[in-house]
N, C-alpha and C positions, 0 to 999 in steps of 0.2 A: 802676595802667597807664604805663608809659615816654612823656611825650609833652615836648612845648616848651611851654611855660608864659610868662607875662611879668604881673607884680603891678603895680599903683599903691605905692606907701610913702606910709606918713603921714607927716607935718609933724613926729611926735614919733619918726619910726625916723632913728636915723644912720647905722646900716647894715644891707648887704642883708640880713645874717642876723634881723635884726631884722622887717624886712617878711615874710622868709621862714618863720619861726615863727607870725606872726600869721595867714600863709594856710593852717599845718598843715607845713610841711615844715622841715627841717634841714640849711642847706647842708655839703657836707664840706671847705670849710679855711674860716677865722675870718673872714676878711675881706672878700676878691673868691670867694665861689664860682659855679660853672663848672654843679655838678652838685650837684642837693637831691634827700633821699630823705626821704618823707613818714614822720609821725612812728605809721601805724599799722603801717610796715613794720617801722620800728625797735623797737614795740612788739610786734610778733607775732614777730620773732628773741628778743627777750627770755623771752618766755615758753617759746618751742620749747627755749632753750636752757636755761632753769631745769628742763623735763620730763627733758633730755636733755642733760647736759653735754656729751655728745662730738658733740655739732652745731656744728660751727665755722662762722667765718664763709665761709669757703670754701667749702663745703657751701651754706650759704643764698645766696650768691652766685652760684653756678652754677645753684641751684633757680629764681632770677628770670631768669639768659638764659635758662633753660629755655622760662620761661613767656612772653617776651616774644621767643621764636627769634630767639635773638639769639648770637653766641659769644663765650665767654666767656674775659674777659681778665684778667690778673693786677693791672690797677693797680684792675680792681672792687673788687675784694678791700682795695684801699689805703683808699679812699674810704670806702665801706663802716664799716672797720675806724673811723677817724677821725669821721665823724658819730658815729657807736654812742658811740666816748669820750665824745663833748661829749653826747649824749643819758643816759646815764649821771651824767654830772656835775652836769645841769639836775634829774637825779630826785633826786639824794642833796641837792640844797640845799634843792630843794621841801620833801625828807623832813625836813630839820633844822630850818627853819623853822616847820613844825608839828607839831614835839617841842618846839621852844622856847614857842613860845606856849600847847602842850596844859601844858607842866611836865612834859615826857616825857623832858628832856634832862638831870635830875639823876642823878647816881652812883650803879650798879647797879640803876637804873630796868629793866633787864628783868627783871634774877634778881629780884625785888621783885613784878612783875606778871608773868610768863612765863605761868604755871599758876594762874588763879583756886580752882579747887580745892585746889589743894596748898599755895596760899600765904596766901590771905585767911582772914582768922578771923570768925568770928558773933561776936554777942553771945551770951555765958553757953554760950559751945562748950565740950561736953565735952575735957578734958583728952587727949590720944593719946600711946601711949607713945613715940612720936618726933614732934618738931615736923615735920620734914620725909626726904623718902625721894627716893634719886636713884639709877642705874643709871649707871655707866662703862664704857668698854672703846676700844678703838681699830680704827681701820680701815686697811689699808693700801692700798686702794685708789688715794685721791688721791696719788701718787705723780709726782715731778721730777725727769729726769735735771739732773745737776749738770753745770756747764759745763764742767769737771776733764776728763770723759769723753771729751768731742769733741775733747780738744784746743782747745777756743775761751777765746777772754776771757771769763770772768763779768765780766757786765753789772751796774750797780747799780742795783738795785730802790727807788727810791727810796720809793716808795708805802705808806703807814700805814691798820692799819688803824683804822676809823671806826665802829668798832659795838661793844660791850661784851659782844658776843657771847666774843669771842678774848682768849687770855692770851695777851701777849706773850713774847717767848723771856726777854727778860733777869728776868720775873720767875720763869720754869720753871725757869732755869737756877741760882737761886737754891736751891734743891732738889736740884741736881747732887752734892754730898756729905753728905747727909743718908742715905743710905743705907749702912747695914754690909757690910763686904766679904764678898762671896760666896765666899771659896776652899773655905769647907768645903763649901759647898755642889759646888764644883766637882770637889771631889774625893771626893763621894760620903761625906762623912764624918758621921753624923746627917742628911743632907738633909731631915729634916721631923720635928717635934715634935709636930706636930697628928696625931692618928689619925682613922680612921673609925670613925661607929657603927657597931660588929654589930649587923648584921643577922640574924633568926632561921634557926636550918640551920648559920652561920657557923661551923668549927671557929675557933677562936682559937691563932695561928700558922702556920696551915696556909697561909694566902693572906694575903703583904705588899705592902703598897700605900702607896708616898709619894706621896703628890697634886703636890709641886711638883719632885719627882726625875723622872716620868713625866709631868706637864700639860704640852705644847710650851710654850705661851706661860711658864709663872712657872721653864721649866728656864734654865740656866747663857748669857751673851750667847757663848759660845763654841759651842753647840749651834745655835745661830739661824742663822737666814741674812745676811749680812752684807748693811747698806742705804748702806754708803758712797759707793755708786755713786751714790745717791738726794740730791740736795739736801732733798729733803722726801720723806718715806717715807711720810708717811699723816697722820692725822688721830689727836686722842684728843677723845672725848666723851663730857661727863655729860647724861643726860634723867633728865626725871621720868617716873614709872609712868603719864602721861597720851600720854607720847610728845613731849614738847615738849623741844625742845633747850635746855639752860641754858646753858651752857661749851662752848669748843672751846680747843684747840690742836694748833700742827704740832706734828709729829713729826719732828726734824732729822737727818738724815745717822746712824741708830739704829733699832733695832727699838723694841718698849714697852717703854721704860724706867719704874724707879718715878717716879722726877722728874715725868713729865705726870701720873699718876696723884696725887702729893702736891699737884701746883699744883693742880689742880683739885679734890681734896676741901680744899684750904687756903681754897681761893677760895668754896666753898659755906659751911666752917663758919664763913666772917669773915661772911658776909652772913646766911645764916641761921642760923646758934646752931651749939652743942658738939650739941644732943640731937636727934643725926640718923642715918637709916641709910642706908648707901651697899652696894647689891650690884655685885659683881665678878667676874670668873669665874675669878681667881685670889686671889683674898680669902681665902684660907689664907697663900699667899707676904706678900703685900700688909700682913696683920694684922703680921708682924715686922717691918713698918719703921717 
């Protein structure tokens, strides 16, 4: 409920925000806030945005204005955004302290504990054909326009990934020169030496099918849509067969290049070992790398 309130600070409180946080509020400015938002409201938006990433701060502020029967003003969105950024930083610091206390901050802790059925081993457990199994693929729904498209000045994003979910751009780019030239494929000269398993009733030589020549994702880059207009054109994800996400990397100004799959598989093999299996919708083309 939108209301005016006054709180009495404790002797240990040095700043107004300490008193506000003690009473369940978070100020919209760091030193002398005039407006504060309850933690319940911030938590409600966090969960709503997690369920629907398209649910923006502006939409949430407009919803609150409608609930309180007041006109929307653009500065309300700025105030809520400042408080929400501080709220997320508080959650991150608390989570980091918990991980440190529980010894969950070791390298590759998430990969080694993401899925107990896949990763944990039992005493006297029978050996399987593969020690691990994962599925990898890309998704181009999470696009972000490049600043050059709107003739605007590119802003320096100094934020850094603070989770071992993500594979950094520098690590991915180490594999950009690992793939052989696709010139032969572009010219349709022996586009694929992989053969389909012949089914009953099929006449050899009557139906020709080359996987990498016909499968859209495996086609040459010249046949794919250009993604240069996007600073980020999507994400490349690896998940276990229990649907736990293992690692993610950004696809930068490109379509589904082999370097993303190579970086992902390299991370999985480094942590889990080489005796693993990986499902990929263009695995026949990827196996050539």
